[in-house]
N, C-alpha and C positions, 0 to 999 in steps of 0.2 A: 504494500500500500504506500502511496506517495502522499506526503503532507507538505503544506506550505509552511514556511518558517514562522509566519504569524500565528498559524493554528497550533503549531508545536509550543510556542511561547505561552499561548493562552491555556493550553492543556497543562503545562508545567505549573502555571499560576494556580490552576484548580486542583493540582495534584492528581490529574487524570492521565497518567502515563503508565504503560505496561508493555512488557516484551522488549524487543531489540530495535534500536534505531541506528541508522547510519546517516551522518551528515557528510555530504559530498558536493563539491562545486568549486567555484573560483574565488569566492569572497571569504577569506579567512576571518575577517573582523566579525562577520555575522555569526560564524561558528563560535567565536569567543563570547558573543552576546548570549548564546544558548548556554554555554558553560557557566557564565556568571549567574544566569537565572537559575540554573540547576543548583548551584552552590548556595544561593539565597534561600532556596526552598527545601532542599534535601540534604541529607548527610551523603557526601560524595567521596567515593574511593577512586583515586586516579591511578591508572596503570599506564605504563609507557611501552608502546608497541615495539620499539627498537631494543628493549631490554628484557622482555618477558616471554615466557614459553607458553605453548598452548595449554598445558596442564595447569599452569599458574592462573591463566585467564579463566579457565573452566572452574577452578576451585574458588576464585574470588567472586565470580558472578553467581555461583551456585549456593553460596552461603544463604542460610535462612533469612527471611525478611525481618530485619531488626528495626523496629520503629523507634525513632528518636523524637525529640521535641519538634523538629522541623517536619516530621510527618513520614519519614521513611528513608531508605537507603538506595543510592544509585551507584552503579559502577561505570566508570568512564575510561575508555581506551583511547589515549592520544596516539598519534602516529600510527593509525590503523593501516595506512598504506604500507609502511615499513614492516608492520607485523605480518600482513598477508603475503607480501612479496618474499619474505624469508622462509615461509612454510614449505616443508618438503611434502612429498606426495602423501605419506601416511598422516602427517600432521594436518594437512588440508582436509582429509577424510574425517579425522576426529573433530576438527573445528566445525565443519559443515553439519556433521551429525549432531553436534551439540546445539547448533542453532535450530535445526529442524525439531528437536525435542525440548526446546528451551523452557526452563522453569527457573524462577528465582527473581532477584531484584531487577528493575529496569536496567538495561544495558545499552550504553551509547558508545558508538564507534565514530571517531572523528578522522576524516581524511584531511590532512594538513595541506595538501597540494591539489591543484586542479588535475583533472583527468581527461584523456583523449577518448574519442569514440572507440579506438582500438583497445584501450584499457578496459572500457565498459563491456566489451564483447568477450573478454577472456575470463576464465576461471582462475582463482576462486571468486573474484569480485563479481562476476556475472551472477553466480549462484547466490552469493551473499545478498545481493540487491533484491533477489526474489524472495529471500527469507526474512527480510527486515522491513520496518517502517522507514521509508527513504525520504530524507529531506534534502532536496537539491537547492544549492545556494548559488544562483547565477550572478554574474557581474551586474552591478546596479547601473542604470542609465544615468547620465549626467543630470538630466532634469529631476530625476528622483532624488539624487544626492543633494541637489540644490534645495529642493523642498524640505528635505530632512534637516539640513543645516539651518534653514530659515525657522523651522518649527523649534529647533533646539534653542535658538536665541530668544524667540518669543516666550518660551516656557520660563526663561531666566529673567524676563522683564526687560529685554534689550531687543534692538532691531539691528539689521545689518544691510548695508547697501548691496544692490545686485552686483555692482562692479566688484565689491569686496568679496562676495561669494565666488564670483568667477575667478578672481585672483587666487584665493586660497585653494580652490579646486585645481587650478592650473599648477600651483605650487606643489600640491600633494599628489598630482598625477592619478587621481581617482583611487588612491590607497586609503581605504576607510579607516584603517588603524591609525595611520599618520594623521588623517583628517580629524579624527576624534581628539588626538593629542593636541593638535594645533588650535582647534576650536575651544578646547578646555582652557588653553592658555589665554586665548582672547577673552573669554568670559571672566577669567580670573584677574587679568591685568589691564584690560582696556578701561580707561577712565570714563569715557562718555557712554551714555545709554545707546547711542546709535554708533555702530561700528563702521568705520570707513576703510578705504583702501590704504590710507596712511597708517591706520592701526594694524592692519595685516602686515604691512611692510616693517613696522616697528617691532611687532611682537613675535611673528611667526618665523621659523627658521628651518623649513623642511629640506632646503637644498644644502644645508650645512652652512648657510650664510650666518653671520654672527649677529647676535642681538645682546642687549644688556642682560637678558636672562641666561644666555649661554655664559656670559662673563661671571654672573653671580653663582651659577652652578659650578663652574671651574674653580672659583675662589673657595667655596665652602666644601668642596671635595678635595681641597689642598693641591689642585693642579695649578700651581702658581706660575709655572712656565707657560702654560696655555693662556692664562689670564694676562700675563705680561705681553705675550705676542699679540693679543687682541687689541691692546691699547692703540696701536697704530691705525686701526680701522675706525676708531671712535668718531673722528671728525667726519669721515665718509658716511657713517651711519647716523649721524646726528645725535650721538650719545653724549650727554653732558656729564663731565666728571663729578660735579656736585650731586647730580642725581644718583650716580653710582655710590657715592659715600652715604647718601641718605638710605639707600636700599641695604648697603652693607651694615650700617648701624642698626637699622630696624630688625634685620634678620639675626644679627649678633646678640641683641638684647633678648630676643625670643629664645635663642639657643641657650643663653645663660640661664634664663628662667626655667627652661625645660630640663636642663641638667640638674638644677637644684631640686626641682620637684621629683624627678626620677630618683635622685639620691635619697629622697625621703620616702620612697616606695610608691610614688604616684603612678597612676595608669596613663599610658600614652594617649588613649582616646579622651580621657578627661582633660589632659594637658592641652590637647588640640582645642577643646571647647574653651578653656581658660584663655588661650592665646588667639582665639577667633580664627583658627586654621580649619576651614570647613571643606574645601574642595579636595577630592581624592588625589588629583595630580599634585596639589600643594602639599598634602600630607605625605605622599610618597617621597617627594623631594626633601622635605624637612627631616624625615626619618633618616635619609641618607646622609644629611649634614650632621645629625646627632651622632651617627656612627663614625663619621670622618673626624669630627673635632671633639676632643675631650673637654671636660669642664675647664681645666686649666688653660686650654687653648682659647676658649671663649673669653676668659678673664683677660688674658694677654691681648686678645684682639680688641676688646673694648678700650683698654689703655692705649693701644696703638691708634685706634680711630679718634680717641680724644686728642692725642698729640697732633694728628693730621688736621683735625678741626681747628685747633689752636693755631697751627702754622698758617692755615688758609685765612682764618678770620681775623687774627691779631697781627700776624706778620705779613699778611697780604701776598703769600706765596701762590704761585700758579697751581691750581688744583690738579691739573694733569701731571705736572712735575712731581707733586707730593704723592699722588697715586702710584706713579711709576717707581719712585724711590721705596715706597712701602712694599710693593710687590717684589722688588729686587732684594730687599732685606728678608722678606718672608721666604723667598726661594732659597736664599743662602742659609738662613738661621732656623726656619721652620718653627717659629715661636720661642726658640732658645736664645733669648736676648741677654746680653751682658753689658758691662760698662763700655762706653764708647759708641754704642749704637744710637742713631738719631731717634730710635723708637723704644729705647730701654726705659 
């Protein structure tokens, strides 16, 4: 039986799934949407097709139905394409027999890559498709992607110019995973309620072009060499050094508070609430910064930023020069400051 992805998502919400499902097609992002929805609703056990044997899959899926608070258990086989391709003749027979007589928790197989007509006509995939609930995930049309982007911004109380949508889709090359990442960044960082092409150019970096957010990310993951190399592009990108210092200081203060609360046994999700860190992308980045910088590093950083602020506002030094010197010192000393440093 074939299902539309919208019907599958609806059935997952209602907890009305049973049997074996295979997700196959060209759009990996939409498969990820299904996986996330499953994890929200059920207890999910994930198996990796490139690492697991047929007997392991059969054992995992055949376990009795164990109902949890979320309502049940689902087994998920990632890299199903690699799993099926590595099966030998006897293993194929065992696996197909298992599917024909299937009993147990709902079982989802995810094809991570697109398939050709030739792939679909060959066993074991051909027989597997006949034994499963098949969810085909075709490549989305540009018009449908545009409508999805527009709805996303409306839901968040913002609007986006048609030209801006065209630009971000062109940047992302119809890659929905990348598009989600870049639209999340726009929603998080764009200051105006209406998103323009200028906002897209300023915030999004799908081609590896550099933005202030790439700089902040490099800095707080201690990639000071990359951050230093980026400075020469600031004037080209319209990035103002004072704006950089403002963002560095704000993030450093939040990191210092987070380290103190974590040291007192605080829960990271509660800390996100205290610091008004609400967006999933922002949470993911912040957690990587917490791991990269120790509490002592954030204390040193706050002192360094104070010295930078004083040099700029009292000594009237060039902000770009001060930023460059700070990064050069960090690259050499990595927060291990002693007597004689301008930032000790």
